[in-house]
Structure formats: C-alpha cells, structure tokens
N, C-alpha and C positions, 0 to 999 in steps of 0.2 A: 779426084778427091773433092775438088771445088764442086763439081757437078753434083756430087752427092749431097753436099750441104744444101745446095740451092734447091734440089727436089725435095729434101725434107721440110724446108722453110715454105715453099709453095703448098705443100700438103697441109702444112699447119695454117697458113692463112685461109685456105679453103675451108677447113674445119671451123675455124673461128668465125668466118663469114656466114657459113651455113647456120651456126647456132645463132648468131645474132639476127640473121633473117627469120629464123623460126620464132624466135621471142617477140620481134616486131610484128610478125603476122598474127601469132597467137593473140597478142595484145589488141590488135585492131579487130578481130573477130569477137573478142570480149567485149569491146567497147560497143560494137554494132549490136550486139544481142542484149545488153543489159541497160544501155542508155537510149530511151525513146526519143530524146531529142536530136540524136545522131543522124537519124533518117528523116530527111524533109517530108513534110506533109502539110496539106493545106490547114491554115489556122482558122479555127471557127471564130465567127464575129460574136464577141461576148455581149454585145449590146442587142443584136437582133435575135440570137438562139439561145443564149444561156442566162441573161440578166433581165429582170423585169423592166419595163419601160418606166414604171412609176414605182419609186421606193415604197416599202411596206409603211415606213413612218409617215410619209405624206398621204397614203391612201387612208391610213387609219386615223388621220387628224380631223376631228369633228368641225374644228373651225375652217378649215379649208373647204368643206364639203357641204356643211350644213348651216353655216353662219354668214348669209351673204352680207357684203358691206351695205352701209346705208345708201350709197349710190345706186346699188343694184337692187335695192328693195322697193316695189311699187307702192306708193301710198295707197291706204284704204280709200275706198269710194266715199266722198262726201255724204253726210247725212242730209236728207232733205226734208224740210219742214214746210208743210203748205199752210198757209195762214189766210183766213178769209177776213179782210179788213173793211169797215165802213169806210167810204169814200173820204169822210172829213178826217180820218186818221191816217190817209195814205201818206202824206207829206212827213209827218213825225215818225212813222214806222220805217219809211224809206231812208230816213236820215240816219237811223241807228242799225239799220240791217247789216251794213259793211262790217262794223265793229263787232256785232254779235256773231256774223258767220265766221269771222277770223278767230275770235275767242273760242268758239265751239266747233271749229272744223266742220261747218254745215253750210247749207244753202237755203236760205229763206226763200220761198215761192210765194209771192204776194198776189192775191186775187182781191180786187177792190171793187165794190159795188154798193147799192143800198143795203142797209142792215136786213131789211125785209126780204130782198131778193136773195142775199146770202143764206138767211135762215131757211128759206124755201129750198135752196140747193142742198144745204146738209141733210134735211129731211128726206130729200130725194135719193139721198146717198152719194152725193158728190164727195170726191176724197178731200179731206179737211182735217188737220191737226189742231189748230187753234182758232177760235172764233172771237173777233174783237168787235162788238156791236155798239152802235151810237144810241142804243135804247136798252136798258137792262131787262125789258120785257122779253126780249128774244132769247136771251141765255136762260131766263127763268122758265120759258115755254120749252126749250130744249131740255131742260133738267126734269120738267114734269113729264116729258115724253121718254125719259131714260135714255137720251142720246149723249150725255156727258159722261166723262171718265170720272169714276168715283163720285159722280153727282157733286162735282166741285165748281162753283164758279164765284167770281168776285166782282164788285163794283169798284173801277179803278180810277176813274176820272169824271169830270163834268165839263159841260159846255153850254153856253148860253147864245143868244141871238144879237145879230147886228144887221143894220141896212146896208146894202151895197147900192152905190149910185153911179150911173154911167158917167163917162169922162165929160167933164165940163158941166155936169149937172144942169142940162138944159131946161129942166122943169122946176129949177129953184126949189129943191126939196130940202127942207130944214128941220122938219118935225114929223112926228108919225101922222099928224093930221093931213099932212101934204100927200100922204100915200092914198088918201081917199078922195083928193080932188079929181074933178072931171078932167079926162085927157092924158091922165098919167098911166103909162103902160107898165104893169107889173108883171114879173115872173116869179112864182112862189114855188117851193118843193112840193110834190105831190103830197096829199095827206096820209098816203099809205106807207110813207118813210119817215123816220125820226124827225128830220128837220122840218118836214110839212106838218106832222103832228103838232110840233113845238110851237110853230107859226100860228096855227089855228088856235092854240091855248092861249098865245099873247094876244091875237086879235080879238078874242072872246073876254079876255080879261080887261082890255081897254074899253070895250063895249059896255061891259058891266060896272065899270069903276068911274073912268072919266066921262063916260057917256051916258051914265044912268043918274037921272034926276033923283036927288035925295041921298045920293052916295057922298060921303065925305070928300071923296076924290073928284067929284063931278066938276067938269068945267063950264062956265056959264056961257061960252060962245057957241055952244052946240056943235062944234066941230067934230066931236066924237060920238054923237049920237047916231045909233045904227051903224056902227063903225065897222063891225065884222062883215055885215052885207055890202056895204058900200065899198070897202077895200076889194072884196072878191069880185065886184062887178069891173074892177079895173084890171084884173088878171088876164093876160093874153096868153100865157101857157103855164103849165105845172111841170117842173123838171123831175125826172126820175131818180135823180141823185142830187145832192146839194151842190156838187161840183158842176153839173149842167147849169144850174142857175147862175153860179159865179160866171161861167163861160159865156153865157148868152148875153149877160149885162156887160160883160168885159169887151164883147165884140164891137161896141160903140157904133153900131150900124142902124140904131133906131129900134132895134127889136123889142128892147125893153129898156125903160128909163131907170128902173130900180127893182130890187128885190130883196128878200130877206134870208140871210145864211147865217152861218156860225161865226162866233167871235174868232175862232182858229182859223177860218178862211179870210178874215180881215187882218189878222196877224201874219199870215202867210203872204197876203197882198202887200203889207207894208215890208215885209222882208225882201220881196222880189221886185219892189217899185212898180207895182201894177198901175196902169193908168187908169184908175177908177177911185172913187171916194167912198168912205165908210162913215156911218153915222150910228153912234151907240143908242141902244133902246134902254130907257129907264128901268132900273132894277124893280121898281114895284109893279111893273107890267111885264117884265121879261119873264122868259121861262127857261128854266135851267134843266138840261137833260143829263141823265146819269148813264155812263157807259158801263157795259159789262164784258167781261173776258172769262173764257172758259176752254178747257181741253176737251176736244170731241172724242167721244168713246171709240170710234173706230181707229184712233191714231195708232200708228205702228211705233211710234217713238215717244211714249209717255214722259220718259225722264227729261228728254230735251223740250218737249212741248210745256212742261211744268217749269222748267228754267225760263223759258220765254215769258209764261204767264207770271211768274215771280218777279221778273225784271221790272215789269210795269207799275207793280206796287212798291218797288224799293225807292230809296231816296234819289237814286240816279235817274229812274225812269219817271218819278214824279216831277222831278226838276226839268227834265227835257220837255215833258208834256206842258208844264207852265211856260216854258220858252216859246212853244209853238201855240200859245193861245188857249190851253185848256185849263181845267181847274178854275173856270170862270163861272 
C-alpha cells in the first residue's frame, strides 16, 4: 500500500520537474533570440569608427579656423621710403628717422650726396621717393621736366655759410681777409654743388663791396681788393660735397688750414665737440641758400612720401631744423 503512494509521489515529482525544466529552457531560448546583448560580440570603437574626430561645432566655428590670434598673425612688411638727401641735411634727417619709422611703420632709406649729383641720379631713373635739395633750383628743374608727383615742391628751410678752421688755428685766421693771405691753404666746395655756388657768391660779394673803391662798404686797407681771385689762388682742393670739406679740414694733418661750409655744419661741430674752430661770416656778405623738397613722380608710396614732405614744413620739423643750425 505504501509502495503505491510512493510510486504516485515519484510520478508527480517527475511531472513537475519536467514542466519547470521546460519553462526555464523556453525562457532561455526566448532571451537569446530577442536580446542582442545576450550574445557576446566584439564591441565597435565609437571613437575610431562611428564618431567624428572633430565635433561639428568646432569644425563650423569660424573663430577657431579663420581668425588667427595676434601672436600667430605675421606683421605686414615694412613700407620702404627712399629719400635722396643733400649731405648738409644728413644729420638732421637721421636724427628724426627712427621716430618717423616707428610712427608710420616704415623704413626710411637715406641716400646722401651733393644735391647736383642726386638730381642727376633722379633724372637717370634711380629709385627715389623724396628729394631734399640744398638748392631750390634742383627741385624746380625736376618740376620743369615733369619728374615730380603732382608737380608739387616746396622751399622748407634756409642755410648760410661759416668758416671752418683747423685745430689750433695755425695760420691765425680771425677775419675774411685772412683767407686771402699768402700761404693759407683753403678747401672750398666745388662750384657745381650748392655750398660751392654759395661760396662763390659770397666771395664775389666781398670783392664788389668791401674791395670796391667807391662802394660805401669799401675798406681802405685794400685787404679785400681782388678778393675773389686772391682767395681762389689759395684753394688746394674742391670738395664734391660740403661734408668732404668739413672732413678734410678736420683731419688736422695740414691738408687745409680752413674752408667755407654751412652754418649747420658748424652747429653739428659744436654738438659733437669737434676739434676745429668756426668763424661766422658777416650777414652783409653772407649768402643764404634756400632748400627745396619734393615727392618724385616715380614713387610707389605717394601718401607716405607726402607725409614726410609735410613733416619738414610743420612746427616740429621747423624746430628740429633750427636746432641743427638751419633757418639761418
């Protein structure tokens, strides 16, 4: 009897177990079929295969791609301005060039020589933007030849003459008459350049006033009679620039005892403690030269050239010129 009940219980247990196994098995199959994460698979790299390396926002940002920072932006090239400068103007122009370069982000290229030589170079086509001449006649001639920008030139300063005497004054020069004494060696500027032309005018003026019998200015000691010819007999060389006259007298090796230069050269000599002496020439026989400035027609930078030209006529430019001995 007991064996019968045991047998029935075992059958029931088997049936229940079978049903539970079927249910568990069926659930596993269902999960494997419908849930893709249940089956292991290689995970794709979202950075390298499915996501862009640069986000659309940063790619489309014009600031990041089109507006470089100041440190990364190259400066534009300096504007170059070539100026032809009479040798007597070199020191004053050089003095202002650094400030002008900085204020206008440019580079002044200064070529210095006699005005007549610079004029010849411009006529021959040498590159030049601004011409600063020690004689207004050269800017006038360029204008007559249609070689100036907008036919524009101005007279911007003046300069007069002074005697330069070698160190120690070995010939005891104290007056213009002493330049005509026998044995005095003179160096004068060549008559083809402004300072030489002005020197000739002064020598002739002395000849025709202080040395001319009957003239109210005549001196009765005859020291100025035939002055022009006598002075030129003492000339040992003619400088092709006024600065060469200054240099030869300043050498103090006996090449020249004296010469005639500009007041601006004397001023520079005092500013630099030059070991030479200077003697003023009286105003009634002195010659005042007028300087001209112009923008050359071939300039590639007319606006900047005009700015430089305007500077020299301004109050600042005129004050600087006066400081260096011009406007005399």
